[in-house]
BAROLO-294713 format. One record per atom (N, C-alpha, C): x, y, z; residue in three letters. Coordinates in pm, whole numbers, plus 50000, padded with zeros to 5 digits. Each point is the difference from the previous one (the first is absolute). Example, Ala and Ser with C-alpha at 12.3 -4.5 7.8 and 13.67 -1.06 7.14 Angstrom:
! BAROLO-294713
513194943150780ALA/499115011950000ALA/500905012050000ALA/499655010549928SER/500825011950006SER/499235010950073SER/
This chain:
! BAROLO-294713
941192898825526MET/498935009649981MET/499855006649880MET/498995004449933THR/499645006949900THR/500645012349979THR/500765002349868PRO/501205013249983PRO/498875010350018PRO/500465012350071PRO/499415013149995PRO/499505006149896PRO/499045006750021THR/499285007749864THR/500515012450036THR/499935009049895PRO/500335012450007PRO/499425009850112PRO/498524994850029SER/499075007250095SER/500594996350129SER/500494986150036SER/500484996550134SER/501245005550025SER/500855001049892ARG/501265007850043ARG/499965013350024ARG/499315006149971ARG/499235015750007ARG/499484999850154ARG/499384990350018HIS/499524998950130HIS/500884998050133HIS/500944990149957TRP/501104996450111TRP/500975013750008TRP/500145005249865LEU/500905012250019LEU/499485011350089LEU/498655003149964ASP/499395009150049ASP/499964997450194ASP/499974988149993ALA/499824995450183ALA/501345001650054ALA/501064996749933ALA/501435000950033ALA/500175015250025ALA/499785009249898THR/500205013750024THR/499225007150104THR/498944994750040ALA/499075006750097ALA/500684996750102ALA/500334985450032ALA/500754995750134ALA/500995009850011ALA/501095002149889ALA/500995003950036ALA/499925014250058ALA/499035008249942GLN/499755013250037GLN/499525002050118GLN/499124990250052VAL/499804997650147VAL/501005001550095VAL/500884987949973ALA/501334997850080ALA/500775014449975ALA/500255003449900ALA/500905013049973ALA/499595011750089ALA/498595002850003GLU/499165010250085GLU/500684997850167GLU/499734987950024PHE/500274995350126PHE/501655004250054PHE/500834992449891ILE/501495003550020ILE/500345014250018ILE/499255008449915THR/500355013749977THR/499595008050138THR/498934995050055HIS/499195005350116HIS/501184997250126HIS/500594987850013GLU/500754995250095GLU/501185007149974GLU/500745004449883ALA/501085004549994ALA/500405013750066ALA/498655003950018ARG/500035016250073ARG/500644999450134ARG/499694987650059SER/500325001450149SER/501214987249994SER/500984998749923HIS/500684987349994HIS/500924996750116HIS/500235011550095ARG/500724999650111ARG/499254989250103ARG/498704997449965ASN/499034993550095ASN/499784987349942ASN/500664994649897ILE/499734987449954ILE/500744989550082ILE/499364989150046THR/500394991250040THR/500714989049903THR/501114995150014TRP/500624988549921TRP/500754990150058TRP/500094987349929GLU/500764990450088GLU/500824992449909GLU/501244993350008ALA/500944994549891ALA/499414985549980ALA/499544997349876LYS/499954985649961LYS/501294992550004LYS/501155007749938SER/501284993750020SER/500905012650018SER/501525000850003ALA/500965009950025ALA/499755012949926ALA/499554995549851THR/500005010149943THR/498455003549888THR/499054992250082ASP/498705000149939ASP/498835003150107ASP/499245010249961PHE/499175006950119PHE/498335000549951PHE/499224998250100VAL/498565000649976VAL/499465008950116VAL/499135010849943SER/499495006350082SER/498294998850002SER/499415008350103HIS/498224998349965HIS/499645006549895HIS/500585008049916VAL/499715005949868VAL/500064986649908VAL/501004992449979ASP/499954989349926ASP/498664992450010ASP/499884997050128LEU/498894990050037LEU/498685007149965LEU/500155012750046GLY/498445006549944GLY/499815003649889GLY/501035000349918ALA/499515001849842ALA/499954987849935ALA/500484989850062GLU/499764985449912GLU/498454997050070GLU/499485001050095GLN/498734999550032GLN/499025007249914GLN/500605010849999ARG/498905011249928ARG/500084994549837ARG/501104993749945ILE/499794994449873ILE/499114987549992ILE/500184991250103ARG/499284989649990ARG/498475002050008ARG/499835011250082ASP/498485002349988ASP/499555006249887ASP/500495006549928VAL/499775006949869VAL/499714985749873VAL/501214993150032LEU/500114988949904LEU/498934989750005LEU/499764995250131LEU/498724991250017LEU/498775004149994LEU/499755014249999ASP/498795006649973ASP/499814997149854ASP/501065001849913ARG/499465004049866ARG/500394983249915ARG/500654993350069VAL/500604989249938VAL/499834987250115VAL/498924996350002PRO/499914992450122PRO/500534985450007PRO/500064993549877ASP/500914988349964ASP/501375001750031ASP/500525011950003ILE/501474999249990ILE/500844995650135ILE/501124995949987ARG/501074996250130ARG/501045011849976ARG/500245003550138ILE/501035008750033ILE/501364996150036ILE/500855004149931VAL/501464993050036VAL/500755016550029VAL/500005000150132GLY/500675013550062GLY/501184998250063GLY/500695010249976GLU/501494999250073GLU/499924998550165GLU/498875005750053GLU/500004998150156GLU/498954990950058GLU/499014998149928LEU/498574991050070LEU/500054986749923LEU/500484999949891SER/499964987549949SER/501044994649876SER/501315000350062ASN/501134999249916ASN/500324984549972ASN/499364991850039ASP/500524985650003ASP/499114992949886ASP/498925009149929ALA/498914995349880ALA/500784996449891ALA/499694993449915ASN/500384996849870ASN/499555010349903ASN/500885007749910PRO/499805012949945PRO/499744995649857PRO/499914986949965GLU/500064993249873GLU/498854991849979GLU/498815000650076GLU/498994989550012GLU/498485009249987GLU/499374998149905GLY/498495006149992GLY/500295016349995GLY/498915005250066LEU/499755013449986LEU/500545008250115LEU/501165007649971VAL/500685005350146VAL/500405014649989VAL/500155005650077ALA/500245014450025ALA/501264999650075ALA/501195004149947ILE/501335000250071ILE/500245016050035ILE/500034999550123VAL/500165011550049VAL/501195005350111VAL/500355011149954ASP/501065006150089ASP/499505013850041ASP/499395002650131PRO/499325010250008PRO/500935011650051PRO/501144996050020LEU/500825014750000LEU/501564994049954LEU/500135004649864ASP/501264993349965ASP/501145012150032ASP/501024996950086GLY/501145008450032GLY/499585007450134GLY/499614988850097THR/499875004650154THR/500985007150047THR/501264994149995THR/501065007150072THR/500125014649961THR/499995002249876ASN/499695014849927ASN/499075007850084ASN/498974993949997PHE/498555005950077PHE/500345005150149PHE/500734990250032LEU/500205000050187LEU/500995012950012LEU/500845001649900HIS/500675010649996HIS/499735014249937HIS/498954998149945GLY/499735012949927GLY/500525004749856GLY/500474986949951PHE/500814999249865PHE/498755000349904PHE/500075007749911PRO/498605001649937PRO/500084989249857PRO/500444988350017ASN/499944990149923ASN/499084987750051ASN/498424998249978TYR/499684988250086TYR/498554998249909TYR/499274990549965GLY/498915000249943GLY/499194987150028GLY/498884997749919VAL/499194987250028VAL/500014993949857VAL/499864987150010SER/500314992249897SER/499004988949996SER/498894997149917ILE/499054992649994ILE/500084991649858ILE/500144986750001CYS/499894993049872CYS/498774989450019CYS/499074999849883ILE/499194988749997ILE/500434992149878ILE/500224985250055ALA/500504989349920ALA/498934989749995ALA/500234993649882LEU/499074989549984LEU/500674985649981LEU/500274991850072ASP/500644988749964ASP/501545000449969ASP/500655011550090GLY/501065005849962GLY/500745007149896GLY/498775005949929VAL/500395009749884VAL/499115014650064VAL/501085007849984PRO/499415013250062PRO/498875007849921PRO/498865003349992VAL/499155004049927VAL/499745014250028VAL/500185007250101ALA/499595013050041ALA/500915005450128ALA/500535011349981GLY/500965003850099GLY/500115016150037GLY/500155004050097VAL/500135013950046VAL/501415002150085VAL/500795011349963VAL/500885005550106VAL/499705011550042VAL/499605005850110HIS/499695009750022HIS/501055009050118HIS/500925011249915ASP/501005005750062ASP/499115008750103ASP/500184998750133VAL/499255005450095VAL/500815013950039VAL/501435001450001ALA/500555009050035ALA/500225009549917ALA/500064999749865ARG/500225008449882ARG/498965000949897ARG/498854992050014GLY/499055000349921GLY/500164991949886GLY/498964996249929GLY/500014991949859GLY/499494984350040GLY/499164999649920VAL/499254985350000VAL/500404993049896VAL/500904989650008CYS/500114991749858CYS/499074989750009CYS/499494995849870THR/498804988850008THR/500444993149862THR/499534986749991ALA/500114992849871ALA/498964985550046ALA/499614998249874SER/499334989349973SER/500594991949879SER/499664982950019ALA/500984995849893ALA/499255000749847ALA/500925005449915GLY/499515001549888GLY/499635014149958GLY/499775007150094ASP/499795013750015ASP/500545012450000ASP/501494995650031GLY/500875012150001GLY/500005005550166GLY/501195007150005ALA/500295007750140ALA/499675014550002ALA/499725000650098PHE/499545019550015PHE/500355004450143PHE/500415012949997VAL/500135005250133VAL/499055013449999VAL/498974999850084ASP/499045011550023ASP/499374999649861ASP/499534989749945GLY/499304999449871GLY/500855000949885GLY/501195003249977GLU/500805004949915GLU/500904985449954GLU/500174997149863ARG/500544987549978ARG/501455003450023ARG/500764990250024ILE/501355000650035ILE/500664988949930ILE/501424999349981HIS/501024992749902HIS/501194999750080HIS/500584990249987VAL/501484996850001VAL/500775009349940VAL/501445002650066SER/500605007349925SER/500624994849853SER/500405005849908THR/500454995449882THR/501285001549987THR/500755002150096ASN/501325001549979ASN/500814986749984ASN/501024999849924THR/500524987549968THR/501634999450024THR/500385009750102ASP/501185003750016ASP/500594996450139ASP/500614991050028PRO/500184997150161PRO/500585011950077PRO/500965006749911ALA/500705011850066ALA/499195010150050ALA/498745000449938ARG/498875008350014ARG/499014997650098ARG/500154987850052ALA/498994993550066ALA/499945003850145ALA/498954998750081LEU/499805004650127LEU/499214985950079LEU/500804996250086ILE/499674987150060ILE/499455000850128ILE/499024993350029GLY/499344997850153GLY/500674986450061GLY/499934999950102THR/500454987950081THR/499534998650127THR/499874989450092GLY/499874999250120GLY/501034990450081GLY/500285004350126PHE/501204994650045PHE/499394986150077PHE/500504989550037PRO/499704986950043PRO/500065003950171PRO/498985006350043PHE/500165005650130PHE/499464990650094PHE/499104990749930ARG/499444988850090ARG/500874988650017ARG/501034997649923ASP/500794987349997ASP/501505006749941ASP/500985001550082VAL/501115006049989VAL/501014990449934VAL/499354985849994SER/500934989849941SER/499955002949843SER/499195008349957TYR/500125004049842TYR/500655011949982TYR/500755006150118ALA/500795011649977ALA/501135000149901ALA/500924990450022ASP/501055000349897ASP/499744997349855ASP/498654990749946ARG/499654998749901ARG/499455012449951ARG/499285008150065TYR/499405014749958TYR/501115007449986TYR/501045002050069LEU/500805008449960LEU/501124998849904LEU/500114987649960ALA/500724997949886ALA/499095003749873ALA/498704997250003MET/499035006249916MET/500175014349970MET/499995004250108MET/500085016250017MET/501245005949922MET/501084993550054LYS/501265004549940LYS/499804998949836LYS/499624990049940ARG/500084999649858ARG/498855009549946ARG/499055002450055ILE/498925011249922ILE/500235012550039ILE/500835004350109MET/500235015249998MET/500795006149915MET/501104992749940PRO/500825009149937PRO/499464999249815PRO/498864990149987GLN/499704999649879GLN/498585010649974GLN/499485005250105THR/498875006649971THR/500085015150051THR/498845004850006ALA/500145016450043ALA/499555002050154ALA/499824986350048GLY/499985001150160GLY/498864993050065GLY/499924996550100MET/499274990450083MET/499215007350120MET/498654995050027ARG/499305007050108ARG/499164986050077ARG/500145003950120ARG/499564991150116ARG/499155009050086ARG/498494998349980ALA/499235009750070ALA/499124993050106ALA/499864984149996GLY/499314995850107GLY/498724994149989GLY/499395000049884SER/498674996649975SER/500104990049857SER/500134988550002ALA/499954992549865ALA/498935000949899ALA/498705002550070ALA/498805003049932ALA/500035015349886ALA/500475008650116LEU/500345012649915LEU/501124998649906LEU/500984994950018ASP/501314996749921ASP/499184994049859ASP/499344989650029LEU/499424992049876LEU/499135011449923LEU/499165009550082SER/499175006949902SER/501125010549934SER/501025005450058ASP/500805004549959ASP/500924997749840ASP/500004987449995VAL/500324991749882VAL/498985003649904VAL/498804997950044ALA/498734999249920ALA/499955015849924ALA/500185007750119ARG/500055015649959ARG/500845005049917ARG/501194995349961GLY/501235000649912GLY/500905009450100GLY/500045000350104ARG/500735005050106ARG/501444993150032ARG/499844987750024PHE/501154987549988PHE/499744993149854PHE/501314997449957GLU/500164991449905GLU/499924985650038GLU/500324995850113ALA/499984989050064ALA/500204997750149ALA/499544988550043PHE/499834999850174PHE/500374984250023PHE/500755000050106TRP/500094984650039TRP/500495000050144TRP/499144987150077GLU/500334998750111GLU/500054984150056GLU/500844997850060LEU/500174985650028LEU/498874989750060LEU/499325008450075TRP/498974992550085TRP/498575008650031TRP/499104996849951LEU/498725006650019LEU/498794992150027LEU/499285004050109ASN/498654989749995ASN/498945003549915ASN/499164992049987PRO/498855002249887PRO/499325015750019PRO/499715002050125TRP/499395015149998TRP/500815008149978TRP/501545000549982ASP/501035011649963ASP/499855002249856ASP/499704988649922LEU/500364997949848LEU/498415001049927LEU/499004997550053ALA/498924994049902ALA/499465010349917ALA/499525010850046ALA/499765008749939ALA/500645008649872ALA/501225002350075GLY/501185004449926GLY/500324989749875GLY/500134988150012VAL/500214993249868VAL/498915000549925VAL/498625002550030LEU/499015002149889LEU/500065014149928LEU/500365011350106LEU/500235010749922LEU/501165001749897LEU/501264995850038VAL/500955000049896VAL/499714990949872VAL/499304990750020ARG/499474989949876ARG/499455009949905ARG/498515002150076GLU/499225010549913GLU/500815013849971GLU/500895004750028ALA/500625012349950ALA/501204998049910ALA/499934983949929GLY/500964996449924GLY/501164995050021GLY/500474998350158GLY/500974996550024GLY/500174983650030GLY/501044994550076ARG/500244984650039ARG/500344996350129ARG/499434991750043VAL/500214996550154VAL/500494986950004VAL/501104996450045THR/500484985750013THR/500774994950114THR/500374987250018ASP/500984997950115ASP/501565001249939ASP/500704996850084LEU/501485000749911LEU/500524990249903LEU/499144991949997GLU/500084990949893GLU/499135002349883GLU/499205011950018GLY/499615002649865GLY/498604994949995GLY/499384992450102ASN/498484996249982ASN/499155009950086ASN/498954998349907ASP/498785012250043ASP/499954999250172ASP/499945011350049ALA/499885001450150ALA/498674992650042ALA/500004994350108ARG/498814993550037ARG/499505007550141ARG/498824999350054LEU/499625005850102LEU/500204993850139LEU/500524989949987ILE/500444993350138ILE/501555007950061ILE/500475006049921GLY/500955011850049GLY/501534995349970GLY/501025005850055GLY/501294996349943GLY/500645008849970GLY/501264998349926THR/500735011149923THR/499175004949867THR/499945011650000ILE/499345005449880ILE/500935010349923ILE/500045000049858VAL/500865008649914VAL/499025007349910VAL/499495011650009ALA/499325007549898ALA/500615012049935ALA/499614999349875SER/500645011949920SER/498875005449867SER/500645007849924ASN/499215006549912ASN/499904990749877ASN/500484984249992GLY/500034992049892GLY/501005000549922GLY/500425010449946VAL/501245000749899VAL/501304998850065VAL/499985002150115LEU/501295000750087LEU/500164987550118LEU/498984991349960HIS/499864988250112HIS/500974990549971HIS/500484995949878ASP/500954989450003ASP/501435005750044ASP/500145010449957TRP/501285006650032TRP/500115001250162TRP/499035004450072PHE/499765000150137PHE/500184985950070PHE/499144990349931LEU/500414985350071LEU/501184995649996LEU/500905001849880ASP/501214996949972ASP/500985004850100ASP/499685012350001THR/500885007650115THR/500174995750140THR/498364998250051LEU/499674994950149LEU/500824987550007LEU/499884991449905ASN/500374983949990ASN/501334999050001ASN/500735010249935ASN/501424999349986ASN/500935008850092ASN/498985001950129ALA/500935006550087ALA/500664991150105ALA/
């Protein structure tokens, strides 16, 4: 496809931001009566509710109205589509579903628009606490219109690290725990809040110096990858290769601590 122009990037970002806003309003409305929410298990530790499904359908409606030729790769309604082919919206309608179902205020909407595997526009809307992080390729990252930048901290001992437990596949647990034991004594602390999209936005905002998780789906990471990069950070796999939108292990940082972070994780 032809590379996107500045005007097309703006159009796609506006569409993604509008779609996220519609979904956030729906989620907020439903949260007021969360005791009545119906939900079921996709696996022993992974859940879906009518709120996830309703939010994703609303996102689809807005995106297809504004960008008719776009394909949707969504967690709930089309999770088997290729996220690296053509013009695609990679959608997590409610990242942090388990948090939402329990009234724990850390969940959001994540939408990334990518062209042939390259993220070009993204939004992570923090529904519970407020704050809309946006980015388009080459134009920087912002929260509520104010430019954001990754942390400038160069000292691991002062670093706050975000992470995600391998809850979908406990076979990763031993490896993860070994990594955690290496990271914990060298840093100021670790946090596990339950939404990878928001964790990555926190790296972009300078709240975390780094974040890692051993397995993520495309919709978990796509928008956050763009946010971190546009805020001046770095996002790779464990081998140091640039993170791809197909998912997998992800390592994000403020950039200056990235090599230390990779070495520490890989030597666990």
